[in-house]
C-alpha positions as CSV (number, residue, x, y, z in Angstrom):
1,M,31.6,8.8,-36.0
2,A,31.8,11.5,-38.7
3,T,33.7,14.9,-37.7
4,N,31.5,16.8,-35.3
5,P,32.2,19.9,-32.8
6,Y,32.7,18.0,-30.3
7,S,35.7,15.7,-32.0
8,A,38.2,18.9,-31.2
9,R,37.2,18.6,-27.4
10,P,36.6,22.6,-27.0
11,W,36.0,22.4,-23.3
12,L,39.9,21.4,-22.2
13,K,40.2,25.0,-23.1
14,S,38.0,25.9,-19.7
15,Y,39.9,22.9,-17.8
16,D,41.3,24.1,-14.5
17,A,45.2,24.2,-14.8
18,H,45.8,21.2,-12.6
19,V,43.7,18.8,-14.5
20,P,45.0,17.0,-17.7
21,A,43.3,15.9,-21.1
22,N,44.5,12.7,-19.8
23,L,45.1,10.5,-16.9
24,N,47.5,8.1,-16.0
25,Y,45.4,5.4,-14.0
26,P,45.9,3.1,-11.4
27,W,45.9,-0.8,-12.5
28,M,44.2,-1.7,-9.4
29,S,40.7,-3.2,-7.7
30,F,38.7,-0.4,-5.4
31,I,39.5,-2.3,-2.3
32,D,43.0,-2.4,-2.9
33,M,43.0,1.1,-3.3
34,A,41.4,1.8,-0.2
35,R,43.5,-0.8,1.4
36,K,46.7,1.4,0.2
37,C,44.9,4.1,2.0
38,F,44.1,2.1,5.2
39,C,47.9,1.7,5.7
40,E,48.6,5.3,5.2
41,V,45.7,7.1,7.7
42,P,45.0,4.1,9.8
43,D,44.5,6.7,12.9
44,R,42.1,9.1,11.2
45,A,38.7,9.2,11.4
46,A,36.8,6.9,8.4
47,M,33.8,7.9,9.3
48,I,31.7,9.8,12.2
49,Y,27.9,8.6,13.1
50,I,26.0,10.3,15.4
51,D,29.3,11.5,17.4
52,T,30.8,8.2,17.6
53,V,34.7,8.0,16.2
54,I,35.7,5.3,14.1
55,S,39.2,5.3,12.4
56,F,40.6,3.8,9.4
57,K,42.4,0.9,11.3
58,K,39.5,0.3,13.1
59,L,36.9,0.2,9.6
60,D,40.1,-2.1,8.3
61,S,40.0,-4.6,11.3
62,L,35.7,-4.4,11.8
63,S,35.8,-4.9,7.9
64,N,38.3,-7.8,7.8
65,K,36.0,-9.5,10.4
66,F,33.1,-9.1,8.3
67,A,34.7,-10.6,5.2
68,N,36.0,-13.8,7.1
69,F,32.5,-14.5,8.2
70,L,31.5,-14.3,4.2
71,L,34.3,-16.4,3.9
72,A,32.9,-18.8,6.2
73,K,29.5,-19.1,4.9
74,G,31.1,-20.3,1.5
75,V,30.9,-17.0,0.0
76,K,33.2,-16.6,-2.9
77,Q,34.2,-13.6,-5.7
78,G,31.8,-12.5,-7.8
79,D,28.8,-13.7,-5.3
80,V,26.3,-10.4,-5.0
81,V,25.9,-8.8,-1.9
82,G,22.8,-6.8,-1.2
83,L,23.3,-3.8,1.4
84,N,19.8,-2.4,2.6
85,M,20.3,0.4,5.0
86,P,20.7,4.0,5.7
87,N,23.9,6.0,6.6
88,M,25.3,3.9,9.3
89,P,28.5,2.7,10.3
90,A,27.4,-1.6,9.0
91,F,27.0,0.0,6.0
92,L,30.3,0.8,5.1
93,I,31.7,-1.9,7.3
94,A,30.1,-4.7,5.0
95,F,31.1,-2.7,1.7
96,V,34.4,-3.0,2.5
97,G,34.3,-6.4,3.6
98,A,32.6,-7.5,1.0
99,Q,34.8,-6.1,-1.5
100,K,37.9,-7.6,0.3
101,V,36.4,-10.9,-0.2
102,G,35.7,-10.1,-4.3
103,C,32.0,-9.7,-4.3
104,I,29.9,-8.0,-6.1
105,T,27.8,-5.1,-4.0
106,S,24.5,-3.8,-4.8
107,G,23.1,-1.2,-3.2
108,V,19.1,-2.0,-2.3
109,S,17.8,0.9,-1.0
110,P,15.4,0.4,2.2
111,L,12.4,2.6,0.4
112,L,11.8,-0.1,-1.9
113,T,8.0,-2.0,-1.7
114,E,8.2,-5.6,-0.8
115,H,7.6,-6.7,-4.8
116,E,10.1,-4.3,-5.8
117,L,12.4,-5.8,-2.9
118,E,11.8,-9.0,-4.0
119,Y,12.5,-8.7,-7.9
120,Q,15.6,-7.1,-6.9
121,L,16.8,-9.8,-4.9
122,N,16.3,-11.9,-7.6
123,D,17.2,-10.7,-10.4
124,S,20.8,-9.5,-9.1
125,A,20.6,-13.4,-7.4
126,A,22.3,-11.6,-4.4
127,S,23.4,-14.3,-1.6
128,V,23.5,-12.2,1.2
129,L,21.4,-9.2,2.3
130,V,22.4,-7.1,4.9
131,T,19.7,-5.0,6.3
132,F,18.6,-2.9,9.5
133,D,16.2,-3.5,12.7
134,V,14.0,-1.2,11.4
135,N,13.3,-3.0,8.1
136,L,13.3,-6.4,9.1
137,A,9.4,-6.9,8.4
138,R,9.5,-5.8,5.6
139,V,12.9,-8.3,4.5
140,N,11.1,-11.1,6.1
141,A,7.9,-10.8,3.9
142,V,9.7,-11.2,1.2
143,I,13.4,-13.4,1.9
144,A,12.0,-17.0,1.6
145,K,11.1,-15.9,-2.0
146,T,14.4,-15.0,-3.1
147,K,17.8,-16.9,-3.5
148,V,19.4,-15.3,-0.7
149,K,20.9,-17.6,1.6
150,T,22.5,-15.4,4.6
151,L,20.6,-12.8,6.6
152,V,22.8,-10.1,8.2
153,V,20.6,-7.7,10.3
154,A,22.6,-4.4,11.7
155,G,21.3,-1.9,14.3
156,V,20.8,1.5,13.8
157,F,22.1,2.3,17.2
158,D,25.1,0.2,16.7
159,F,28.4,1.5,17.8
160,M,26.9,4.2,19.8
161,G,27.1,2.9,23.4
162,P,30.0,3.8,25.3
163,V,30.4,0.1,26.9
164,D,29.0,-2.2,24.3
165,W,27.6,-2.3,21.2
166,S,23.6,-2.8,21.0
167,A,21.7,-5.2,19.3
168,P,18.9,-5.1,16.6
169,A,15.4,-4.1,18.2
170,G,13.4,-6.4,15.6
171,E,12.7,-10.0,15.7
172,M,15.1,-12.0,13.8
173,K,14.0,-15.2,13.0
174,K,14.7,-18.0,10.3
175,E,12.7,-17.9,7.3
176,G,12.9,-21.0,5.0
177,A,16.6,-22.3,4.2
178,V,18.0,-18.6,5.3
179,E,20.1,-17.9,8.2
180,V,19.9,-15.0,9.8
181,Y,22.9,-13.7,11.6
182,N,23.0,-10.0,14.2
183,S,25.9,-8.0,12.6
184,I,27.5,-7.2,16.2
185,D,27.9,-10.7,16.9
186,I,29.3,-11.4,13.7
187,L,32.0,-8.9,14.5
188,K,32.8,-10.0,17.6
189,K,32.8,-13.7,16.9
190,Y,35.3,-13.6,13.6
191,P,39.0,-12.9,13.3
192,D,40.3,-9.7,11.8
193,K,43.0,-11.4,9.6
194,E,43.5,-9.8,6.4
195,A,41.6,-12.0,3.9
196,D,43.6,-14.0,1.6
197,T,42.1,-12.5,-1.6
198,W,43.3,-10.7,-4.8
199,V,40.8,-8.9,-6.6
200,D,41.5,-8.3,-10.0
201,P,40.7,-4.9,-11.4
202,D,38.6,-5.9,-14.7
203,S,36.7,-7.9,-12.2
204,L,33.1,-7.0,-11.2
205,C,32.5,-4.5,-8.4
206,L,29.4,-2.8,-8.0
207,M,25.8,-3.5,-9.6
208,Q,23.4,-0.3,-8.9
209,Y,19.8,-0.4,-10.2
210,T,18.3,2.6,-11.7
211,G,14.9,3.1,-11.9
212,G,12.7,1.4,-14.4
213,T,11.3,4.0,-16.9
214,T,9.8,1.6,-19.1
215,G,9.6,-1.4,-17.0
216,P,11.1,-2.8,-14.3
217,S,14.6,-1.0,-12.9
218,K,17.8,-2.6,-14.2
219,G,21.1,-3.7,-12.6
220,A,24.0,-1.7,-14.1
221,V,27.1,-3.7,-13.6
222,L,30.2,-1.7,-12.8
223,T,33.7,-3.1,-13.1
224,N,36.3,-2.0,-10.6
225,R,38.3,-0.6,-13.2
226,N,35.5,1.7,-14.0
227,I,35.4,2.3,-10.1
228,S,39.2,3.5,-10.1
229,H,39.2,5.6,-12.9
230,Q,36.5,7.2,-11.6
231,I,38.0,8.2,-8.8
232,S,40.7,8.9,-9.9
233,Q,39.3,11.7,-12.6
234,W,37.2,13.2,-9.5
235,V,40.2,13.1,-7.5
236,T,42.3,15.0,-10.0
237,W,39.1,17.2,-10.4
238,T,38.9,18.4,-7.0
239,D,42.4,18.4,-6.3
240,G,41.9,16.1,-3.0
241,K,44.6,15.7,-0.6
242,V,45.0,12.2,0.6
243,G,44.6,12.5,4.8
244,A,42.9,16.1,4.5
245,E,39.5,16.1,4.1
246,V,36.3,16.1,5.5
247,G,32.8,15.0,4.2
248,V,29.7,15.8,4.9
249,S,26.8,14.1,2.4
250,A,22.9,13.4,2.9
251,F,23.3,11.5,-0.5
252,P,22.1,7.4,0.8
253,L,25.2,5.1,0.4
254,F,22.9,2.6,-1.3
255,H,22.2,5.4,-4.3
256,L,25.8,5.6,-6.6
257,A,25.9,9.1,-5.9
258,G,26.4,8.8,-2.2
259,L,28.8,5.5,-3.0
260,L,30.7,7.8,-5.1
261,Y,31.2,9.8,-2.1
262,A,31.9,6.6,-0.2
263,Y,34.1,5.2,-2.5
264,V,36.3,8.2,-3.0
265,G,36.6,9.2,0.7
266,L,38.0,5.3,1.4
267,T,40.4,6.3,-1.0
268,I,41.5,9.5,0.4
269,G,41.3,9.1,3.5
270,M,38.4,11.3,3.9
271,T,36.4,11.3,7.4
272,Q,32.9,10.9,6.1
273,V,30.1,12.5,8.6
274,L,27.3,9.8,8.4
275,I,23.9,11.5,7.6
276,P,21.4,8.4,9.1
277,N,18.1,11.0,7.7
278,P,18.5,13.1,4.5
279,R,15.4,15.1,5.5
280,D,16.8,16.1,9.0
281,V,18.1,19.2,7.5
282,A,18.7,21.0,11.7
283,F,21.1,17.6,12.1
284,I,22.9,17.8,8.7
285,I,23.6,22.0,9.2
286,N,24.7,21.0,13.3
287,Q,27.3,18.5,12.0
288,I,28.6,20.7,9.4
289,K,28.9,23.3,12.1
290,K,31.1,20.6,14.4
291,Y,32.9,19.1,12.3
292,R,34.0,22.2,9.8
293,P,33.9,19.7,6.6
294,T,35.8,20.8,3.6
295,V,33.4,19.3,1.3
296,V,29.6,19.1,1.5
297,A,27.4,16.6,-1.1
298,N,23.4,17.2,-1.0
299,V,21.1,17.3,-3.9
300,P,19.6,20.5,-4.7
301,T,16.4,20.3,-2.8
302,I,18.5,19.6,0.6
303,F,20.4,22.3,-0.3
304,M,17.3,24.6,-0.7
305,E,16.1,23.3,2.8
306,M,19.7,24.2,4.5
307,M,19.3,27.5,2.6
308,K,16.2,28.6,4.8
309,N,17.7,28.3,7.7
310,E,19.1,31.0,10.1
311,D,22.2,29.1,11.6
312,F,23.1,28.1,8.1
313,Q,22.5,31.3,6.9
314,K,25.1,33.1,9.5
315,M,27.5,30.6,9.8
316,D,30.8,31.4,9.1
317,L,31.7,28.5,6.2
318,S,34.5,29.5,5.3
319,F,36.4,26.1,6.2
320,V,34.3,24.2,3.2
321,K,36.3,24.2,-0.6
322,Y,33.4,23.3,-2.4
323,Y,29.5,21.8,-2.4
324,A,29.0,19.6,-4.9
325,S,25.8,18.8,-6.3
326,G,23.8,16.4,-8.5
327,A,21.1,14.1,-9.0
328,A,18.7,16.9,-10.3
329,P,19.1,20.6,-11.8
330,F,20.0,23.2,-8.7
331,P,17.4,26.1,-10.5
332,A,19.8,29.2,-11.7
333,E,17.8,31.8,-9.7
334,L,19.0,30.0,-6.0
335,I,22.2,29.5,-7.0
336,K,22.9,33.3,-7.1
337,Q,21.0,33.0,-3.2
338,F,23.0,30.0,-2.2
339,Y,26.4,32.3,-3.1
340,E,25.5,35.0,-0.7
341,I,25.3,32.0,1.8
342,V,28.5,30.0,1.1
343,G,30.5,32.2,-1.0
344,D,31.2,32.5,-4.9
345,N,31.5,30.4,-7.3
346,K,31.9,27.7,-4.4
347,L,28.7,25.0,-6.2
348,V,30.6,22.6,-8.3
349,E,27.6,21.1,-10.2
350,V,27.8,17.2,-11.7
351,Y,26.0,15.1,-14.1
352,G,26.0,11.4,-14.9
353,M,24.2,8.4,-14.3
354,T,24.2,5.2,-12.7
355,E,25.6,3.6,-15.9
356,T,28.6,6.3,-15.7
357,S,29.6,5.1,-11.8
358,P,28.2,7.9,-11.7
359,L,29.9,10.8,-13.6
360,I,30.1,12.3,-16.7
361,T,30.9,16.2,-16.4
362,G,31.5,18.6,-13.6
363,Q,31.9,22.7,-13.4
364,P,35.5,23.1,-12.9
365,F,36.6,22.9,-9.6
366,L,38.3,26.6,-9.4
367,G,37.7,28.1,-12.8
368,K,34.7,30.2,-13.1
369,K,31.8,28.2,-13.3
370,K,28.6,28.9,-15.7
371,I,25.3,29.2,-13.8
372,G,22.5,26.5,-15.3
373,S,25.5,24.0,-17.5
374,V,26.6,21.1,-15.6
375,G,30.2,21.9,-16.5
376,L,32.9,20.1,-18.3
377,P,33.6,16.7,-19.6
378,M,35.8,14.6,-17.0
379,P,39.4,13.8,-18.3
380,D,39.4,10.9,-21.0
381,T,36.1,11.9,-21.6
382,D,33.8,12.2,-24.9
383,V,30.7,13.4,-24.9
384,I,28.9,14.2,-28.5
385,L,25.2,15.6,-28.9
386,V,23.1,13.6,-31.5
387,D,20.0,14.7,-33.0
388,P,17.3,11.4,-31.7
389,A,15.5,11.8,-34.5
390,T,17.9,11.7,-37.4
391,G,20.9,10.2,-35.4
392,E,23.5,13.0,-36.9
393,I,25.7,14.7,-35.1
394,A,24.4,18.0,-33.6
395,K,25.3,21.1,-34.7
396,L,27.0,23.6,-32.0
397,G,24.4,25.0,-29.9
398,E,21.7,22.9,-31.3
399,P,20.0,20.0,-28.6
400,G,20.7,16.5,-29.1
401,E,20.9,13.4,-27.2
402,L,23.7,13.7,-24.7
403,C,26.3,10.0,-25.4
404,A,29.2,9.3,-23.5
405,R,32.3,7.7,-24.1
406,G,34.9,7.2,-21.3
407,P,36.4,4.7,-19.0
408,Q,33.6,5.0,-16.3
409,I,31.0,3.6,-18.8
410,M,29.8,0.1,-17.7
411,R,30.4,-3.1,-18.8
412,G,26.2,-3.4,-19.5
413,Y,23.1,-4.2,-17.9
414,H,22.8,-7.3,-15.9
415,N,21.2,-10.0,-18.2
416,K,19.8,-7.3,-20.4
417,P,21.7,-7.7,-23.5
418,E,19.0,-6.3,-25.8
419,E,18.8,-2.9,-22.9
420,T,22.6,-3.1,-23.6
421,A,23.0,-3.1,-27.4
422,N,20.6,-0.1,-26.8
423,S,22.0,2.1,-24.5
424,I,26.0,1.6,-25.6
425,R,26.1,2.1,-29.4
426,E,29.5,2.5,-30.9
427,G,31.3,2.6,-27.4
428,Y,28.8,5.5,-26.6
429,M,26.1,5.6,-23.4
430,H,23.4,7.0,-24.9
431,T,22.2,9.0,-21.9
432,G,18.7,9.7,-22.9
433,D,19.4,13.5,-21.9
434,V,19.0,16.5,-24.0
435,A,21.5,18.9,-24.0
436,T,23.6,21.6,-25.7
437,M,26.7,22.5,-25.8
438,D,28.6,26.1,-26.1
439,E,31.6,27.4,-27.8
440,D,33.7,27.1,-24.3
441,G,32.6,23.7,-24.4
442,F,29.9,23.8,-21.5
443,F,27.3,21.5,-21.1
444,F,23.6,22.5,-20.4
445,I,21.2,19.6,-19.9
446,V,17.8,20.8,-21.5
447,D,15.5,18.0,-21.0
448,R,15.0,14.2,-20.6
449,L,14.0,12.6,-24.1
450,K,11.0,11.4,-22.5
451,D,10.0,14.8,-20.8
452,M,10.2,17.0,-23.6
453,V,6.6,18.0,-24.7
454,S,5.1,17.8,-28.2
455,V,2.3,20.8,-28.4
456,S,0.9,20.6,-32.0
457,G,4.5,19.5,-32.9
458,M,6.6,22.1,-31.5
459,K,9.0,20.9,-28.5
460,V,8.8,22.4,-25.3
461,F,11.8,21.5,-22.9
462,T,10.4,21.1,-19.5
463,R,13.7,21.5,-17.5
464,E,14.2,24.7,-19.4
465,L,10.3,25.8,-18.9
466,D,10.8,25.0,-14.8
467,E,14.1,27.2,-14.5
468,I,11.6,30.0,-15.8
469,I,8.8,29.8,-13.6
470,A,11.1,28.9,-11.0
471,R,11.6,32.6,-10.7
472,H,8.0,33.2,-10.1
473,P,7.6,35.2,-6.4
474,D,5.0,32.7,-5.1
475,I,6.7,29.2,-5.9
476,E,8.5,26.8,-4.1
477,M,9.1,24.1,-6.2
478,C,7.8,23.4,-9.5
479,A,8.2,20.8,-12.5
480,S,6.5,20.6,-15.8
481,V,5.3,17.0,-17.8
482,G,3.3,16.7,-20.4
483,V,0.0,15.2,-20.6
484,P,-2.5,14.2,-23.5
485,D,-4.4,17.1,-24.7
486,P,-7.9,16.3,-23.5
487,E,-9.4,18.4,-26.7
488,R,-7.2,17.0,-29.5
489,S,-5.7,13.9,-29.8
490,F,-1.8,13.0,-31.0
491,T,-0.8,15.9,-29.2
492,E,0.0,17.0,-25.9
493,I,-0.3,19.9,-23.2
494,V,2.2,21.5,-20.9
495,A,0.9,20.8,-17.4
496,T,2.6,22.2,-14.4
497,A,2.7,21.0,-10.5
498,V,3.5,23.6,-8.4
499,V,4.2,24.1,-4.5
500,L,3.6,27.7,-2.9
501,K,5.6,29.3,-0.6
502,P,4.2,29.4,3.2
503,G,1.3,32.2,3.3
504,V,0.5,32.1,-0.4
505,E,-2.7,30.7,-0.8
506,A,-3.6,28.3,-3.9
507,N,-6.3,29.7,-5.6
508,D,-7.2,31.2,-9.1
509,A,-5.4,34.6,-8.2
510,A,-2.4,32.7,-8.0
511,R,-2.8,30.6,-10.6
512,Q,-3.6,33.1,-13.2
513,S,-0.4,35.4,-11.7
514,I,1.6,32.1,-12.9
515,I,0.0,32.4,-16.2
516,S,0.6,35.7,-16.8
517,F,3.8,35.5,-15.6
518,M,4.7,32.6,-18.1
519,R,2.9,34.7,-21.3
520,E,5.9,37.4,-20.6
521,Q,8.6,35.0,-20.2
522,V,7.7,32.2,-23.1
523,A,6.3,31.8,-26.1
524,P,2.5,31.0,-26.2
525,Y,2.8,27.1,-26.9
526,K,5.3,27.1,-24.1
527,V,3.0,28.6,-21.3
528,P,1.0,25.6,-19.1
529,K,-2.3,24.9,-19.8
530,Q,-2.8,23.3,-16.4
531,I,-1.2,24.8,-13.2
532,I,-1.8,21.9,-10.6
533,F,-1.2,23.0,-7.0
534,M,0.5,20.3,-4.7
535,E,1.2,20.3,-0.8
536,A,4.7,18.2,-2.3
537,L,6.1,16.7,-5.7
538,P,6.7,13.0,-5.4
539,L,10.6,12.4,-4.5
540,S,13.3,9.9,-5.0
541,A,15.0,8.7,-2.2
542,V,17.8,11.3,-3.2
543,G,15.6,14.1,-3.5
544,K,14.7,13.8,-7.4
545,I,11.6,15.1,-8.6
546,L,9.9,11.9,-9.8
547,K,8.4,13.1,-13.9
548,R,7.5,9.7,-14.5
549,E,5.2,9.8,-10.9
550,L,4.2,13.3,-11.4
551,R,3.1,12.6,-15.3
552,E,0.6,9.5,-14.3
553,M,-0.5,11.9,-11.4
554,L,-1.6,14.7,-13.7
555,K,-2.8,12.8,-16.7
556,P,-6.4,12.7,-17.5
557,K,-8.8,10.0,-16.0
558,A,-10.2,8.0,-18.6
C-alpha cells in the first residue's frame, strides 16, 4: 500500500496509558487459556442461570464429560459441532467440551428457518448438533437431510431443579441414521476425566456464519490464534482483572458478539449472568440489580429499552465499570441521555464483524470518548480507508471503505475461495463499511457501501441521515434506505421507515412534521421522499436493523 494518512497510526496518541501499541500474545489455543483460568479460580461462579450457580470447577467437570461423550462417538479434532441454543448452561458446557476435543464449533441461530438451518448444517458439514427442547420440532424436520450423525437435546429448565435436572420436554426420536441423546443423560453417564488432547494454536476454532448480503450466508473460519489474540486485545483494552469481573449480557452466544463476551469471560474468570431471553428487559435489569456486574454488554436497542425503565433510571449503577455496545450504531443523541442514567463516559462502543473475531475498533476504556465514533483500532491492528470507486487511499477526513489488517482477521470463508479472495486483499479485510477518520485517529462509520443511496448522482449516507432523523421528538426508531425512483430510471430516492413514540398518531401531519424538520437539517436531495410509518422495524437476533429486508419491504411493487 502507498504512503497514506493512516500509516503513522495517528490513533496511538489517543490510546489509554495502559494500552501499548503492540502486545505479547501467548502461543496458546483458546481452550488452553481457559484451562489455565479454571485452575486459578475453581470456586468462582462461571455462570448464573436464573439464580442457579455453576462454578468454574463444575463447568470444567461437566465439559470434560461432554468431551468424553464426543470422543466415544468417534468425534475427532477438526470436526464441526453446531450449537443451536439460546443463552443457557448447555451452550457453554458443549462449547468448552467441544473445544477440549479440538472441534470447530459453529453457532447456529434458533431463529433460522428450516431451509436456512438445513443449508448451514450441510455447508458446515457439522457431524454433531446440540439443540434445545423448544426447537426440537424444527430440527427434526431437517436433520435427516443433513450430515449430522449425533443430535444432543438440552432442556431450558436443566440445572434449575434443587434435587435433579429436568429432561427435555420435547419428544426425542431417531431420524434416519441420526442418534439422539439427552444432554443430562450424557452428563450423568460419562466420566469427567480430562480429555487427552492438545489443540494447536494454528488449528481452526470457530466457523461462524455471516448474513448473506448477496446470497446464502458464509462460514467465517477463525483459528485458535485469532481468538486468543482477540482475547488479549480486549482484556488489555478494558484492563480486565482475573477473577474480579461479573458480566451481564443479552448478546446471544450463537452470535459472535455474544461468544466474544463468553470466551473472554472463560479466560479471565468472569462470572457470566446468562440472559436466555434478550427481549425480557425487566429480567435483564433485575439481574443487574441482583448481581451488580462490572460489565454490561448489549446491542443499542436493548440499552434504549432499558433507558425507558423507571427501575433502571433510579438504580445506583456505580458498580458497573463500563457498558459495551456493538453490532449496530448507538444514536448520538441517546448516548447523552444514557450517560445521565449510568454516568459520564461509561459507554464503550465497539465496531467489527464476524470475519474479524469480531473487533476492529473500540472507544477508549478510560479516555474521553467521541460520541458518534466507533473509536480506535485495537493494538496491532492497521486500518486504512479506500475509495471504493478508484481503489485509492482516501484523504484524511474523506470517506472510504474501511479495510483492516491484524491478528484477528479470519483465515477465510469455508469452501468459498473466490469470496475469500474478494474480501481479503493484500492482507486487508474489506469490510464493506464506509468511514472517515479524524486527526486524532477516531473512526466514524458513515454507511454500508450497499446502503449508500445515489440520488441523481449525489451520495447520501443513510446512517448519517438516520442519526439526524432520530432527533425528531416524535420518533422512537427509524431507518433509511434507497429504493428505485418510480419517476426516473437509474436513480434512487431516500425512503425512511419510522416507528413513532407511544401516543403519537401516524398521519399526514406527523409525516409533514418530519419532512419539515429534515428540510432544516440537510440538503434538499437528502430529505426522504417517502416516510413510511411502521409498528416495528425488522431486527436481527441481536437487535440490528435489517436494512436489506427493509429495502425489500419499501421497494415499489412492479
